[in-house]
C-alpha positions in Angstrom: -52.4 7.0 -19.6 -51.7 4.0 -17.5 -49.8 4.4 -14.7 -47.3 1.5 -16.5 -46.6 4.0 -19.3 -45.5 6.9 -16.8 -41.4 7.1 -17.0 -39.6 8.2 -14.0 -37.6 10.6 -14.1 -34.0 11.4 -12.5 -34.3 15.4 -9.8 -31.3 15.8 -7.7 -32.4 17.1 -4.0 -30.7 18.9 -1.1 -31.6 17.8 1.7 -30.9 17.8 5.7 -27.5 14.8 6.4 -30.0 13.9 9.4 -33.2 13.1 7.2 -31.0 11.2 4.8 -29.9 8.7 7.4 -33.1 8.0 8.7 -34.9 7.6 5.7 -32.1 5.0 4.6 -32.5 3.1 7.9 -35.4 2.6 7.2 -35.4 1.6 3.9 -32.9 -1.0 5.0 -35.7 -1.9 8.1 -38.0 -2.2 6.0 -36.5 -4.4 2.9 -36.9 -1.1 -0.6 -34.8 0.5 -2.0 -34.3 4.4 -0.8 -35.7 5.6 -4.1 -38.8 3.4 -3.7 -38.7 5.1 0.4 -38.9 8.1 -1.1 -41.4 7.6 -3.5 -43.8 6.2 -1.4 -43.5 8.5 1.0 -44.2 11.7 -1.5 -46.9 9.2 -3.4 -48.6 9.4 -0.1 -48.2 12.9 0.3 -48.7 13.9 -3.2 -52.8 12.4 -2.9 -53.3 13.5 1.3 -53.3 17.4 -0.3 -55.0 16.7 -3.2 -52.3 16.8 -5.8 -52.5 13.1 -7.1 -56.6 12.1 -7.8 -57.5 8.9 -4.9 -57.9 5.8 -7.2 -54.1 7.2 -8.3 -51.5 4.3 -8.0 -48.1 4.4 -7.4 -45.8 3.3 -10.5 -44.3 -0.6 -10.3 -41.5 -1.4 -8.8 -38.8 -1.2 -12.4 -36.7 -4.7 -10.8 -37.4 -7.4 -8.9 -36.8 -7.5 -4.8 -34.0 -6.4 -3.1 -30.5 -8.1 -4.9 -28.2 -7.5 -2.7 -24.6 -6.7 -4.3 -26.0 -6.7 -7.9 -24.0 -6.2 -10.6 -21.1 -6.6 -8.5 -18.6 -10.1 -9.8 -18.1 -12.5 -7.2 -15.0 -13.1 -5.1 -13.4 -16.3 -5.2 -10.8 -17.8 -3.1 -8.9 -17.8 -6.2 -9.1 -14.4 -7.2 -6.2 -13.2 -5.6 -3.8 -15.6 -6.0 -1.3 -15.8 -8.6 -1.7 -18.3 -11.9 0.4 -20.8 -11.8 2.7 -22.2 -14.9 0.1 -24.2 -16.3 -2.5 -21.4 -16.1 -0.4 -19.1 -18.1 -0.3 -21.0 -20.6 
């Protein structure tokens, strides 16, 4: 099966808050998402202990690059003001 055909699965972990903070900080410094950094670390570990074949390749990114404020509506100067009489009609 090609790596691209393998789906990612959601999972929940309970981790020491210090680990989470350190990984979030490192992800930001590296320009990676927290999830991408964790997946990279765990993929490398699984290969190093022989649980993945040496020639295994990680799945490609689900999206292209970091997108600051992705999905957030951009605020303009006019968003906070009340509509004028002309705009109400």
